[in-house]
N, C-alpha and C positions, 0 to 999 in steps of 0.2 A: 509836185506832190504836196498836198496840204499837210500842215503840222499834225492834224488829227490822224491822217493816214500813216504818217511817219511813226507816230507813237504806237498805233495799232500794229504796224509791221514789226516794229522793234519788240513789242510785247509778245507778239506771236512767235518771233524767232527765239526769244528768251524762254518761252514755254516749251517750244520744241527742243531747245538745248537741254533744259531741265529734264524733260521727258526722256531724251536719249541717254543722258547721264544716269537717270534712274534705271532704265532698261539695262544699260551696260553694267551698272553696279549689281543688279539682280543676276545677270549672267555670270559676273565674276563670283558672286556669292554661291552660285550653283555649281561652278566648276573649280573652285579653289577652296580647299579646306586643309589647314595646317594640322598635323598631328599634335595632340597634347603632349606627346612624349615620343622621342625617337631614341631607341636603344641600339647603340653600336656594339657589335660583338667581335672584337679583334681576334684574328686567328681562325674565324669560321669562313670557309669557302662557299658552302652551300647549306641552306637550312631546308630540311625536308620535314621536320616536325618539331613541336615545342611541347614542353610540359612544365607546369609551375607547382611549387609547393605553397603552403599557406603563408610563408614569409616573403613570397615574391621571388625566390630564387628560380633560375631557369635551367632546364635541361634541354639541350639542343642537339638534334641528330645531324651529323655532318658526314655525308657519304664520301666526300672527297678525301677527308682525312681518315675515314673508316673508324670514327669514334663518336662518342657522345660527350659534349662539353657541358660543364656545370659552371654557370655564372651566378654571381650575386645580383641583387636587384639593380645595381648601378651598371651592370654589364662588365664587371671585372671577372676575369677567368679565375676560378677557384681550383678546378682540377679537370682532368680528362678521364673518361671511362672507356675501357676497351681499347683494342688496337686491330690493325689489319691481320687477317689470318682466318684459319678454319678451325682452330682449336677452341677449347673452353674460354669464354670471355673475349673471343675475337670475332671480327665482323667482316662481312663482304657487303659494303654499301648499306649501312644502317639507315632505315627509312622511317620507321614508325616506332614511337615510344609512348609509354603511359605510366603514370604514377599511381600506386595503390592508395585507397582511401586513407589508410593509416600512415601513408608517406614513408613506409619502411622499405618498399621494393619498387624498382624501376624495371619495366619490361621493355625489351628491344626486339624488333624484327628486322631482318636484313634479307638478302637474297638466298640465304641458306634455309633449308626446310626445317627450321627449329625456332623455338622461342627461348630467349635468354633472359635471365633475371639477375639484377644487381642490387646490392644494398646502396642506399643513397649517398654513402660516403665513397662510392666508386668500387668497392670490393665485389668481385664476382660471387654470386650465390650458387646458381645452378642453371641448367637448361633442360629442355626436353624436345625430342624430335617429333615433328609432325608426321603422322602416319599417312603421308600423301606423297605425290610425285614431285619432281623438281619444279620449282616455281619459275614462271616466266616474267612476272611482274611483282612489284612489291605488294604486300598485304598490310593488314592492320590488326593490332591487338588492343583490347580495352579491358580494364578490370571491371567485373560485375560486383565484386566484393573483395575483401582482403585475401580470400582463398579461391576465387573463381575468375577466370579470364575467358573472353570470347575472342575467337580468331577469325578474321575474314581474310581470305587469300584467293587469288586467281592462279590456277595451276594448269599445266599442260597434262591432259589425261584423255584417254579414249572416250570415257564417259564424262565429258566436260561439265555436264550439269551437276553430277555428283561431286565433282572436285571443287565446285564453287559454292558449296554450302558454308553457312556460318557454323563454327564448331565451338562448343563450350568445354573447357578443361578445368581441372583443379590446377593450382599453381605447381603441383608436382607432376602434372602431365596426364592424369587419369581422365579419360573421356567421360563427359557427363551426358551430352546430347549434341545433335546436329540437325540443322534444318535449312531448307532452301529459301533464300531471302527474296526471290522474285515471284511475282504473280505469274500465272500460266501464260498470259498474253505476252510476257516479256522473256519467255524462255529462249526464243530464237535470238533476240538481241543480246540476252545475257550470255549466250554461248560465245559471243565475240568480245563483248565489252568487259572491262575490268571495273565497272561501276560498283559492284558489290563491295569492293574493298573500301569504298568511301562511306564508312558507317561510323557511328559514335554511340556511346552509352550516355544517357542523361545523368544529371547530377544526383538523382536519387538511386541510380544504379538499377532501376527496374524497367527501363524502356530502352530499346535499341532502334535507331533510325538508320535506314539504308536507302540510298538513292537508287532509282530504277534506271537502267540504261535505255537509251533509245527514245525515251519520252520523259516528260517533266512530271515526276511524282516521287514521293518519299514514303516508303513503307515503314510502319511502326509495329514492333514486335515486343512481347513480354520477354522477360529474362529466360523463360522456358521455351521460347520459340513460337509462341502462339501469335498468330496474326491478329492485330488489334485494329489497325486502321490504315488507310492509304490517303495521304495528303496530296492534293493536286489542285493547283490554281484553276479556277473555272470562271470565265474563259481563260485559256492560256495567254500569257503575256505576248503582246505583239512582237516583242523582240526575240522570241524563241523560235528557232527554225528546227523542227523535228525531222524525223526520217521521212524522205519523200520517195524512196525506191526500196524494193525488197533486197535482202541480203543475198549476194551471189551464192550459188550452190557450189558444193565441192568440198573435198576433205582438206583438213589442215588450215593453217593460217595463211591463206593465199594472198598475193599482192592485191588481187581484186577486192578481197575483204577489207584490207587495210584502206584502200581507196574509198570503199563504201563507208567504212567507219569514220573517215574524215569528211564525210559529206553532210554531216549534221552537227548541230551544237551539242556539246557535252555537259551534262549536269555532273560536275566533278566532286563537290564536297558539300556536306551539310554539317552545320555546327549550331549550338545554341547561341543566340544573340543576347537573350535575357530570359526572364521567367515565362514570357508569353510569345516570344518570336524565335523562329529559326532563321538562320542566314544560309542561303544556298549559293554556291559559286557555279557559274556557267562560263565555259570557255566558248567564245563566239567564233563562228566560222567566218573566215575571210579568204575567199578564193584567190585573191591577188597575192597573198603571202606564201612563201615557200612551204611553210609547215602547216598551212591551212587555218591557223587561228590568229585573230588580230587583237582581241582584247578580252577582258573579263566583264561579267556582270555579276553584281551581288544583289540577290533578291531576298527580301525579308518577308517571310510567311508567318501567318498566325499559327501557333503551335497546335491548336486543337482543331482548326477548320481548314487550314491550307490556304486561306485567303491571302492574296498578294497585297501586302501593306505598303511596300515601297520597293523601288528598284533604282540602282545607279550603275553607271558605267565606270570601269576602272581601267586607266591607261597609265603607262604603257604596259604591255605584257612583259613580265619579268621572269620568264621561265616558270618555275614552280611558285604558285601563290599559296601560302599556308594561312589558313584561318584558325584563330584560336580566340575564344571569348571567355572573359571572367570579369566579375564585378562591373557589369554593364559597360564593358569596354571591349572593343574588337582589336585584335592584334593581327596585323598583316606583315608577313615576313617574306623576303625575297633576296636573291643574290645581288651582289654588286660586282659586275664583271671587271671593273678597273682595279680592284684591290681586294685582298682577303679579309673583308669585313662584312659580316652579315648585318643586315639592317632589320630591325623590328619597329614598325610604326604603330602607335597606339591611338585609336580614335574612340571617343564616346559614341555608343550606339545612337543616342539621341541626336547627336550632331550629324551622323551619317543619314539619318532619316530626313534631314532637311536639305540635302544636296542631291543632285542627279548625275553628277560627274565628278570623279575623284582621280586626280593625277598624282601618281606615285613618282617622286623624283629619285 
């Protein structure tokens, strides 16, 4: 082999090596993103919802301890709110919380058919019963103003369509209005799915966003319940697997319906990512796993058009994945099975838009 050939061969090998290293570094950059902050919450067994005040203090719903924990911005426990039971100020698996705009009241929903209110120092204020039947899954409540709340709940009722309306109440429990959050084409899917409970009120308190079960879309309503828009990526993302078979017929929540309900991907949550983007959580179907779901996807949609701006995969599945966004940062919360410490990981939205795979440790 001539010296010129040897030099060419060596140079080619070096270029290939540099190219491979470059590709590997790009893959690593796409699949590895460290949170800018990781908040450990000692004493929290399971996080099902978060709320923040303007100082960065955190309210955390913990259904295992049947209370709401109040942490300062560093993650130090300040106090606990409520306790297990069925009386005033007591909980049965608190799941959804929200803080009033003036930060004077905290609202809590659990498995009991009522809405409870607390002062932010932990003192119980009052509660009002929901004029509905026994709940089968958790619902959600959000403040429309300091004096109005909207309640989303999935209930067991003979007229299941009526029981799944969004209801607006005063904080004292007076009914203001109610409206059905699904389009007509989704009424059949809505009869089974609990997707309507995955709704939120925007920062200006004048828009409600509710995910549609059975297909990938987000309905937008005014605070009065008027339908304003339907946001839907077009074309649908290639990673989304929607309904491929009709819902089994028959009364009640049959096992066949549960199997059917686990046969497609679920659009689980929608939350604001920033002023222009929504972030949508999808639980992905994986038929090889016992419970049917393998990982999450986070899709970022343009808030006014529904255009898919970015998508990333989130591994591993950590039971309940809680989305919360504030100040251009996304908070991902999940349980730690080894110890009673809840983990909240904080990621800048801009950084998430630059990766396609996020591994939660």
